[in-house]
N, C-alpha and C positions, 0 to 999 in steps of 0.2 A: 504494500500500500504506500503510495507516494503521499507527500504532504506539500502544502502550499502555504507560504508565509504571506499574510495579508497586511498591508500597511494602509491605515486610514489616517489621512492627513488631518491636522487640527483645522476645524472650521468646515469640514466636509458637510455639505447641506443634506437635509433629509431627502430620501428617495434618489440619491445620486448613485449611479452605477459605476463600478470599477470593473474593468475588463482585462483579463489576462489571456492574450491571444496564444494559441497553440499550447495551451496548458492542460487541456482535457485529454482523455484517453485517445489513443490512436490505434488503428487496426491496419492490417496489411492492405495496401492500396487505398487507404483512407487517411487523409491528413488529420492531425490532432485538432480538435475543436477548441473553442474559446470557453473560458469560465467567466460568467457574469455574476457579480456580487452586488446586491442592492443594499445600500446603507439605510438602516431604519433607526431613526432617533427615538430613544426611550424617554419617557417622562422623568422629571427630576422633582424631588421634594421641595426644593427652594427656588429654582430658576425655571423660567419658561423662555424658549428661544423663539424670536420673531425675526427671521432673516439673520442678520449679523448682530442684532441687538439681543440682550438678555433682559428679561423683566422679572421683578420680584416684588413682594409685598412685605412691609415691616409693620408689625403691630406695636403701637405706642400707647401709653396711658394718657389720660386727659391732662395730668400734671406735666408730662413730657411735651405734649402738644403746646401747652401754654408757656412753659418756662425754658424749654429746650432740652436737648439730650445729646449724648454721644453714643455711637455703637460701632462695633467692628463686625464686618460681614465677611465670612470666609468664602472666597471665590472658588469656582470649579477647579482651578489649578492649584489651590491651596494658599494663594497669597491673600493678604487681608486688605479689604477696602474700608477705609475709615470714613464714617459718616459723622459729620460734625454739624449739628444744628443747635449748638449752645446759643442761648440768648436770642433764639428765633422762634416765632410762633409758627407752628405747623398746622395748616388747615387740613381737615379730613379729606382724603382723596388726592392730596397734593402729589404730583409726580415730579421727581428730581432726576435729572440726567447726569450721569457720570461718564464723561468723554473717555473713549478708548478703554473701557472696562467691560466690553462685550466680548463676542466671539471673534476669533481671528477670521479675517476675510479669506475665503477659499482661494488658494493659488496666488494670493497677494500678501506675502508674509509680513510686510511692514504695516499693514492696516488692520484695525480692529473696529468692531461695532461699539455701541454704547451700552451702559447698564442703566436701566430705567427702574427707579425705586418708587413705588406708590406707598404712601403712609396711610395706615388704617388706624384711626383713633378709637381706642376702646373706651366707651363711656361707662361710668359706674351704673350699677343696677338701681342703687338708691343712695340718698344722702341722709346723714344724721340731721337732727334738728339744728345742732350747732353749726354744721357745715352749711346748711341752708341760710342761716342768719349771716354767716361770714360772707357767703357769695352775694347775698342781697346787699350787704354793706359795701362790698367791693364794687359791685356793678352800679350802685347808686352814686359812688364817688367818681366813676369813670366817665 
């Protein structure tokens, strides 16, 4: 039984075919055929691929949305993407673009897509009476 080493380049798009000519079985008076391999992208728990861009969602608390936060996001290749929203208000559904943090562009080794982070603000289920009073005082002064 023969084996075939398959190389899938970084950034290879979903449904891309890799063809190895003359790599299949051959018979007497019959030339060896080609082997066609279809790349099928699997789902990921954190990232979603859209072309060369990667998309993800980050859940933050109401406090983090109002006063800011810092996070580290582990990328597919293991490097860390620093998310710094200290002293910034983050509106629910805000999408922030991180240039050149997406997928490598297929067959263009120096180019990469972007990382698109959508912030999901987790609202509390209920507030204590003291919290309600404090919020009312705060927003009355604003």
